[in-house]
Each structure stands twice: as C-alpha cells, then as structure tokens.
C-alpha positions, -999 to +999 in steps of 0.1 A: +671+529+347+646+546+321+623+552+350+649+569+372+660+594+345+627+600+335+621+611+370+652+630+375+643+652+342+609+659+357+617+663+393+641+692+385+617+712+362+593+710+384+614+719+416+626+748+396+590+760+388+578+757+425+609+780+433+603+808+410+560+806+417+570+806+452+592+838+448+554+858+443+526+832+453+539+802+477+503+790+480+501+784+444+533+767+444+529+745+472+494+737+457+507+726+423+536+705+440+510+686+462+490+683+427+521+673+412+532+645+440+497+629+440+496+624+402+534+611+406+522+586+432+490+576+407+512+571+376+540+551+395+510+529+411+486+523+384+516+517+361+529+489+388+495+471+394+477+477+360+501+480+333+512+508+313+478+516+299+465+529+335+487+553+338+473+580+317+450+598+348+483+601+362+503+613+333+476+638+321+474+650+357+512+658+361+508+677+321+481+699+337+503+709+364+537+712+334+512+737+315+502+756+346+534+761+362+546+772+328+519+799+329+527+807+368+564+812+358+559+837+331+535+859+355+560+854+385+590+866+363+571+893+353+559+902+387+594+902+398+608+924+370 
C-alpha cells in the first residue's frame, strides 16, 4: 500500500510538471519524463532484486529530475506571463 501511495504522489507531480514545461518547451518535457520513467524503473527493479540500499541510483536520478523540473516550471511560467 505504501508503494502505491508513494507512486501516486510522485506521478501527479511529474505529470503536472511535464504539462507546465510542455507548454513552452515540449522537447525538454519529453526528455525529463523519459529520464524520470527510466529512473523509476531502475528504482523499482533494484529495490525488488537487491534490497532497499540498491535503489539509490534510481532515487538520486528522480531527485535530480524533480529539481530540474522545478527550475523549468518557473522558467515556463515566466515565459507564459
């Protein structure tokens, strides 16, 4: 149950970010969505096969995507205003 709630929280943020960024720069939005999807896949695979400590590469990559998406959202909103 906790995994599902965690995924739902994250997917809503990344989809909203993709939409906002996609309004001004669809290529960046597509790349960020693809990197996040790959990182989430690595995170899930490593966690299920190797345990909690092995999920670090996927988690760090997702965190970098979140930080980058925050920046690009601000840039996109400024461009729209």
